[in-house]
N, C-alpha and C positions, 0 to 999 in steps of 0.2 A: 346557311349552308356554306360549303367550301367553294370559293370562286376560283376560276382558272388562273393558274400562275405557273411559271416555268417549272416543269417537272410534275405538275398535278395530274394524276391519272384521270383519263377521260371516262365519263359514265358509259357503261356498256350494258349489254343485255342483263336482265335480272336473273339471278340464280333461283332455283326452285324455292318457294317459300319467302322470297324477297320481293320488294316493290322496286320499280325502276326509279332512281333519283331524277328529279326534274330541276332544270335551271329555272331561275326566276323569270316570270313573265313581265313584259313591259307594263301590264295593267296592275301589277302588284304595287301596293303602297310602300314607299321607302320606310325604313325603320329597322331596329335591331330585334331579332327574334331569339328564341331559346337556342342553345347550342345544337348544332346539326340541322337547324331549320331556319337559319337566318336568311331573309329574303335578299336577293341580289338584284339591284336595279341596273339594267342595261338600256338606256334610253334609245329609242328609234330602231332597236334591233329585234327581229323576230326570234322565236325560240330556236328555229333551225339555224339562223345565222349566229346566234350566241353559242350554239354547240360547235359550229365551225370555228368560231373564235377560240374556243377552248382547245380544239384539235390543233390549231395553228401554233399556239403557245406551247402545248405539250410536245409537239413535233420537234421543238428546239432541243429537247433532251431525249432523243429516241432510245438511247441505251441506258438511261438512268434506271437503277433498281427501284423497286416499289418503295422500300424503306428510306430511300434517299430523296424522294420527291417532296417538293415543298407544298405547303397549304397556305392559302390566303383567306382571311375572313374580314369583311368590311361592310359598312352600311350601303355604300354605293360604288359601282364599278363602271368605268367608261373606257371606250376605245377610240384613239385618235390617230388617224393616218394609217391604220393597219398594223403598226409596230410599236405603239406606245399605249401602255395600260395605266390608268390612273385609278387609284383606290382612295376613297375619302371616308372619314367618319369611323372612328373606332377600329382602325386598321390593326390586324394581328397577323403575323407571319410565323409559321413553324417550319423549321428546316434542320434536319440532323440534330435534333435536341435543342437547338437554339430557338429562342422566342423573341420576337420583336413586336413592340406595340408603338403606334404612332398615330398622329391625326391625319396625315396624308402621305401617300406613297405613289411615286411615278416610276414605272419600269419601261426602259427603252430597250426593245429587243435587239435593235441593230448594234448597240454598244454593250449589251448585257449588263447595264448599270441600273442602280436604284438611286433615286433622289427622294430623301425622306425629310418630312417636316415634323417637328416635335410639338410639344415635348415627347421625346421618344425614350423607350426603355429597352435595352438589349440584355438578355440573360443568357449566359453560357450553358453548355450541355449539362454540366454537373450542378448548375444552379448556385454555385459558390461565388460567382462574379456577376455583378449587375452594373451596367453602364447607362447613365442618364445623360442626355444631350439635348441641345436646342434644335440642331439639324444635322444631316449627314448625307454623304455621297458614298455609296458602297457598291461592291459587286453583288450580283444576284444571290450568291451563296452566303452572304453576310459574314464573310471571313476578312476581306480587305476593304479599306475605305478610309474616309476622313470624317471626323465629327468635330463640331464646334460647341463651345459652352458646355464642357464635359465635367461630369463627376462620376468616378468609378468607386464602387463599394465592393470589397472583397471579404467574403465569409461573414458579412454583417458586422465587421470590425474595422478594417482599414479603409479609409476614405482618401481618394486622390482627386484633387480638383485642378483643372487646367483649361486654358482657353481653347486648345485644339488637341485632338487625339487622332492618331493614325494606327490602323490595324494592317499588318503585313503577313501574308502567308497563312492566315488563320492561326498563328502562333504568337506573334509578337504584337504588343500594344505599346506604342510610343506616345508620351505626353510631353509637351513643351511647357516650360515655366510652371512647375507643378508645386502644389502644397499638399503634403501627405500627413495624416494624423489618424489616430483611432479615437480621439477625444470628441465628445459631443460639442457641437457649436450651436449656440442659441441664436435666434434671430436678433439682429442688432448688435451682436457681439462676435466679431470676426477673429478673435484671438483665442485659440485653443490652449489648453494647459501645456502641451508640447506639440511641436510640429517639425517637419523636415521640408525645407524649401530647396528646390533643385532646378537647375537650368533645363535638364532633360531627365526623364524617367522612362525606362524600358522594362516592361513586364513580359517575361517568358512563360507562357501558359503551360508548356510541356515540362520545362525544368522547374517551374514554380518558384522563380527567383525574380526579385525586383532590383534593378540597377539604377543608382542615382549618380548623376554627373554634376559636379560642382555643387555638392550638398552642404547645406547649412542647418545645423540643429539648433532649435530655439526653444526656450522655456518661458512661458508667459509672454511671448513676443520678443524676448531678449536673446540675441545670438550667444550661444555657448561655445561651440566649436565648429570648424569647417573642415571638410574632407573633399579632395578632388574626385574621388570615386568611393562609392559606398554600395555594398551588396547586402541585401537582407532577404530571407525567405518570405514568401507570401503566407498569409494566415492559414492556408489550406494544407501546407506542407508539414508532415510529421517529422521528417528527418532530413537534415541538410548540413553540409559543412559550414562552420561559422562559430562566432563567439556566443556564449551563453551569458546568463545574468551575472554581472560582476558582483563581488562582495567585498566590502571594506571591513577590516578587522583590526582591532587594537587590543593588545595584551600587555601585561606588566613586563613580561620577560622578553617579548619579541618586538614591542613597539607597534607602530601603525603600519599597515600593509594592505595591499590590494590583491584579491584573487580574481583572475580573469580566465575562466574556463574556455577552451576551444574544442569544439566537437567535430570529429572527422568520421564520415560514413565510409565503411568498407563493404560496399554492396548492400543487399537487402537484409542481410542477416548478421552483420557485425559492425562494430563501431569502436572508436577510441576517443576518450576525453583527456586532454592534457590541460593542467591548471598550474601555471606559474604563480608563485606567491613570493613577493619581495616585501621586506619590512624595513623600517627605518633603523633598526638595530642590527643591520648587516645580516638579516635572515634571508636565505635563498632556498626556495623549495620548488620542486616540481612534483605535482600530484598527477597520478595517471590512473586510468581505468580502461580496461579492454573487455568488451562483451561480445559474445557470439551465440547465436541460436542455431541449433541443429535440428534435424528431423525428429530426433529422439531425446533431446534435452537442451540444456543451456550451460554456458561457461562464463565465468566472470573472474578477471584478475585485476587487482588494484593495489595501490600503495603510494609511497612518496619517498623522495630523497631530499635531504636537507643539509645545509651548512649554516651555522649561526654562532653567535658569541656566547651562548649558554654553555656549549661544549666546544670550545675553540679547537681547530685543527682535527675535528672528528666529523666523519660523514654519518649522519643519522638517517635511519631508514625504517620503513614499515612496509610489510608485504602481506597481501591477503589474496586468497584464491578460493573459489567455491564453484561447485557444479552439481548438476543433477541430471541423470539419464535413465531412460527406461531400458531394461534388459529383457532378453527372452524369458519365457516361462513365467511372466508376471513379476519378475524381480525389479527393484528400483535401486540404482546406484547413486549415492551422494558422497561428496567429499568436500572438505574445506581445509584450508591451511592458513596459519598466521605466524608472522615473525616480526619482532621489533628489536632494534639495535640496543636500546637502553630503556630502563624502567620509566623514565619521565617523558619519553617522546610523545606518547599518546595524549598525555595531559597537556603538554606544552602546545601542541598543535590542534587540539580540539577533536581528536579522533575518538572513536568509541572507547570508553574507559573499561579496561579489564585488568585484573591482577594475575590471571593465569590464561595463557594463550593455548588453545587446543587446535591441533591439526589432526584430522580424522578422515578415514575412508570407510564407508559402510554400505553393505548390500542387504536389502530387506525384502520380504514378501509377506503381505498381510491378506489373509483370506478369512472367511466367516468363522472357521474353527481352528485356524492355524496361523502361527506367527514364526517366521524364520529371520534371523539376523546374524550377520558376521561383520565385525568391525575391528579396526586398528586405530589407536589414539596415541598421539605424541603430545606431551605437555611441556610448556615453557612457563616457568613462574617468574613474575616480576614483582612479587610481594617483597616488602622490606624485611630483611632478615631471614628469608627463606632461600635455601640453596637448591638448585636444580639437580644436584648430584644425590640429594637425600630424599627426594620425592619420587614416586613412580613416574618416570618420564616416558615409558613405552607400555601401553596397555592393549591387550587383545582379548576379545570376547566372541563366543559363538553361542547362539541360543536357538533352541527348537522347542516350541510350545504348542501343544495340541489339546483341544477340548473335545469331550465326548458326552453324549446324552443317552439315557436309557441304559441298556445292558442288563445283566442279571440282577443287579442291586438297585436299578432305577436311579433317579436323580441325575446329577451332572458331575463329571469327573474331569480331571486334567492331568497331563503328563508334561514335564519340562526337563529337557536336557540342556546343560550349560557348561561351558568351559571358560576359564578366566586365567589370564597370565599378566603379571606386571613385573617390570624390570627397572632397577635403579642403577645408575652409572657408577655409584660409589662401591668400593670393595670392602668398606669397613664393616666388621661383624658386631661392633658395639654401638651403643647409643651415646654419641658424643654431643648431640645438640639438645638433649633433654626433652624430646617429644615422646619418650617411651617406645620408640621404634628403632630397631637397629638401622644404622645409616645406610647400609648396603643391602638390606633384605630384598630378595627376589622370591616371588611366590607364584605357584600355579595351582589351579583347582579344577576338579571335574565334579559336577553335581548332577544328581538325578532326583527329581521330586515328583510325587504324586499327591493329588488331593481329591476329595469326594465330598459331596453335599447333597442331602435330600430333605424335602419338606413334606409335612403332612398337615392337613387342616382338620381340626376336630369340630364336633358339633357346636360347641360354644363360640367358635370362631378363633380359637387359639391356634397359632401356627407353631408346630413343633418341628424341630430341625435336628438332624444328626450330621456331624461334619468331622472331618479329620484330614491330616496330611502327614506325609512321611518323606524324609530327605536323607540321602546318602551322599557324603562328600569324601573326596580323596584330595589331600593337600600335599604338595611338595614344596618345602621351604629351604632356601640356601642362603649363605652369607648372613647368618643370624646365630649368635652364640647361645641364645636361649631356646629358640623354636626350630632350630635346624633339623632337617630330615623329612621323612614322610609321616603323614598322620591321617587316619580315617575317622569319620564321625557318622554315627547314625542318630537321627533325631526324629521325633514324631509328636503329634498332638492330636487328641480327640476331644470332642466337645458336644454338648447338648444345649439347645437353645429353645426358649419359649418366648413368643411374641403374642400379645393380645391387643390388636387394634380396636379402639372404640371410636365410632363415628356418629356424629349428630348433625342433622341438618335443620336449620331454622326456616321459618316461613319467609323471612327476608331474603333468603338465598345464601346466607352465610353458613358455612359448614366447618365443623371442628373434627380433628382426629387426634386422639391421645393413644400412645402406644408404649406401654411398659415392656421392657425386655430384660430377661434374665438368661445369662449364658454361663455355663460351667465348663471349664477347660482343664484337662490334665495333660501335663508334659513331664518327662523325666526331670529329676532334680540334678544336683551336683553342680560342678563348676566347669566352665569352658577351659579347654586345654589348647586352644588355638588363638593366634593373634587376631585382633579386631582392627581392621583398617577402613572398612566401608560402612560401618554402622555405629560410628562414634556419636553422631548427632541424631537424636530421637525426638520426633514431634508427637505429642499426645493431643489428639483432637477428636471431634465427633466422627471423623471418617474412619478411624482405626480403634474406636472404643471397643468394638466387638470383633477384633482381628485375633487370629491365633498366634500371630507373631508380629510385634510392633516394631521390630528392628528393620530399617529400610533396606539393608543389604543382606549378604549371605554369611559373613564371618561370624555373626552373633545370632543366637536363637533364644527366644523367650522360654524360660523353664519354670517348673513348679506348678502346683495346683492353684487355681484362681477362679474367682467369680467376677464376671463383668456385669454390672447392673446399670441400667439407664432408663430414661423416660424422655419421650419426645411429645411435643404438642404443636399442632399446626392449625392455623386459622386461615381459611380461604374466603375472601370477600368478593362478591360479584362486582364490586366497584373497580376491581383490577389490582388489588394488593394482597400480599400474603405475608403472614408473620409465623416464623418457625422458632421454637425454643427447644433446646436439647440439654440434658445434663446426665452425669453419671460418675461412676467411680469403680475402681478395681480393688478387690479384696483378695489377699493371698494367705495361704496357710502358714508360710514362713518367708522371711526376707532372705533372698539369695544374693543381694548386693549386685544386681545386674545393671541398674540404671543410675544416671547421674542425678544430682539434686535438682538441677534446673529443668529436667525432663518432666517432672511432676509424677513420675512412676516409681520412684524409689520408696523403700520401706514396705511393711506388710500391707498397708493401705495407701493407695495413690492419693494425690491431691484431688479435690473436687473439680470436675470439669463442667463449665457452664458456657453455653454458646447460644446466640440468637441471631436471627437474620430477618430483616424487613425488606421486601421487594415491592416497589410501587410501580404501577403502570406509567406514572408520570416521569419515569427515568431516574428514580431514586432507589438506591440500594445501600443498606447499612448492615454491617456485619461486626459482631463483637464476640470475642472468645477469651475466657480467663481461666486460670488454674490457681486455686488457693487451698491452704491447708485447713485443719480444724479450728485454728485460731484466726481464720479469715485473713491470714497473711498472704499477700499476692506473690505467686511464684513467676507467673508469666501472664501477660495480657496483650491482646491485639485488638485493634479497632480500625475499621476501614469504612469510609463513606465515599460513595460515587454518585454524582448528580449530573445528569445530562438533560439540559433543557434547550429551548430554542435560542436563548440569548446567554446562557450561563452554563458552564461545566466546571465540575470540581472533582478532584481525585485526591483523597487524603488518607493517610494511614499513620497509626501510632503503634509502637511496639515497646514492651517493657519485659526485661528478663533479669533475674537475679544473677549475681556473680557465680561462676562455676569454673573451678580450676581444671576439672576434667575436660571441659570444652575449651580450654585455653582462653578463658574470659575472666580476668582477675577483677574487673569492675562491673557493676551493673550496667545494663544497657537501657537507655530511655531516650527514644528518638521519634521525632515527628517529621513526616514527609507530606508536602502539600504542593499540588499543581492546580491552578485555576485559570480560567479565561472568561472574559466577559465581553459581549458584543455591545459596545456603547451605542452605536447606531449602525445602519447598514454599511457605512464606510470604515468605521473605527472598531478595532478589537484590541483589548488589553489583556495581558497575561502576567502571571507571577508564579514563581516556584521557589521552594525553600526546603532544606533539610536541617532540622535543629536538634542538637544533642543537649538534653537537659542535664546530663551528668557534668559536662564541661561548661554548661550554661553559655553556649555560643552556637551559632549556625555553622554547619560544615559547608553548606552551599546556599546561595541565594541568587535569585535572578528576576528581572522584570523585562517585559517586552511590550511593544506596541506595533500594530500593523494598520496601514491605511490603504484602501483599495477603491478604485472607481473603475469606469469602463476602459481606461487607457493606461493607468499607472498602478503599480503595486510596490509599496514601500514597507520594509520590515526593519525594525530597530530593536536591538536587544542589549542588555547589560547584565552581566553575571559576575559573581565573585566566589572563588573557591578558597576557603579558609584553612583547609587542612595543610599540614606541613610534615615533612619527614626528611631523611638524609638525601632523598632523591628529588623531591619536589618542594617548591616554595608556594606560599599563598599567591594567587594571581587574580587579576581582574580582566575580564574579557568584554570588549565592546564590539558589536557587529552591526553593520548597516548594508542592506541590499536594496537596489532599486531596479525594477523591471518595467519595460515598456510593453504593455499588454497589446497584442494585436499583430506583432511581427513573429509569427510562429511560436508565440509564447506558450509555455506549459501552464501558466497560472490561469486560474479561473477569473473571468471578468467580474468586477464588482458592479454595484449599482451606478447607473449614469446620473449625472447631476441634473437637477430640475431647472428648467428655464422659467424665470419670472415673467409673468404676463404684463 
């Protein structure tokens, strides 16, 4: 049971349905009982006198709130002289969330002090800090006092050991001649992998900061550097001003350098990170990032300013901004912006590689049968040989899409209204750069499209479908000597489709489904009289084999009468894996010369499409898709393998495409991409990545990395090489090294602790 202690509520009359708690009787045998029924031994005291004893000690805190009163549990309790209470044997004290366990406790009411004999353990209110000591002298509320032979453990990570510890004001903990580390120390081995030795350490529990005075950092027992003052966040703090993990980087162009990020909090909802980066080849960079959270969204602004010898006497810069906010009526607002001073800056400094930078602002709303979007996009190209004056640099779109079900015709219908405008800064009406587009062409379009589809299931199980769509477009084109002026276009397609799924289930639980599909589509013939800018690249795959229009944009429409024929087979295995195979072809009544050679759709008959996919429950997925003609000549091929296991992960892809002048690809493309990682053991992880071009017989990129982690250190080492070259960039090698001490407010996950040999 709970024994009387300062602030302990006195047993009173029982409430209806409750029994009256009783103090221990002198005749009860000493010993520990179950929680709430532990016997309390008070030698030579009657029950009435023991109750009076409880009243005396509780009276010392007459105004204490019920929730602030303390509780004491022990095997034995004695009173000496009327003002000294001694508890022995399995002592436990609970007060304001703090918990103390010890072997013996003496409370002196006259001084309001506790004398505690250990081994003792004191746990803070949040349970994140545990103090172990040999003995202590403390105030009755367990906030202030002195402990000897102390070890303090914070968030089960950081350990601080000292001969003496003082607690002041319930907030500050001071340790003298301290050793701090988050590394595991085995018996008989007093040297951790790393440690901080300090003359004095102060921990502020409110600010969650640790202050080291006369601090010496050691690795494997050897002094590395000394600081007169050192401040670090304790492991329980998520945000605090201070330095983040440094990173050492070496590149061919910039030399060796160190990145040292400094994090600055701006209240509870904003922060700034400043990262100076100095290199041996006179590189000077300041990287910055500002983040802020609002009640309805987030904002982030980042970038960098640099001066180096790669472009002497020039200030190089990169700017990025992005945000997302919730608007009234269910709308979402998102925006992003990017700017770079020169094409090679992102590659030289290891920022995300892009060859076209987009700045956009967009408002959208998505509901069950409705989609609304309005956006504005600005484009900056950093591609070699591409001029920003001759590409659409400002683009605006508005889209309203609505779906309907039922109605007089049944089935499902849709209505889409869309506007599109694009502007080039050039005023040239002719094509001077040879891309078949007038250099200064500006264009606006308004489109209205409707579609309808309805299915019927016949008695044999055949699914019959009627479908169709119709589109009306109004174009206005300026600054183009060929297509200038206004133009309208009406286009539609109607089709009929038959699907006949066959299903078979085996006694083993395996099931098969085979589905032949025949689709007949009619569209007006003729030739397009409008320029095509958004549908020049066409993908032919199993997802659009039965589409009415395979062009991805709005400028081009698929025309003519055609038959789309295909067959799919799927095997479902109860062991958790699935194999799917699909194939098909398109037959046309005549060739309207709509598609490029590499698309696989040109001619009266398309190339054969074959695709298969294997998905296994063990984390393995394999996908393959090929296009080939009647002579089995490969037009396009794709292969992807993804493996995710406990110790191994692999992501690889291969693509092959024939040369196609219409897609501005004069040479065939044959490229392999590979990313893999392997967990050698719980501490070591190795990784490798490459991108290999078989046409040039060389890698465009290659890299290897290794990471080592344990309970107190995280080390990442990487080496990469970029082989590509152009007028803006040169081949370069990049070496990176980062070391992080886990346990000081680190964001890295703790690795496995080392084993101690017996």
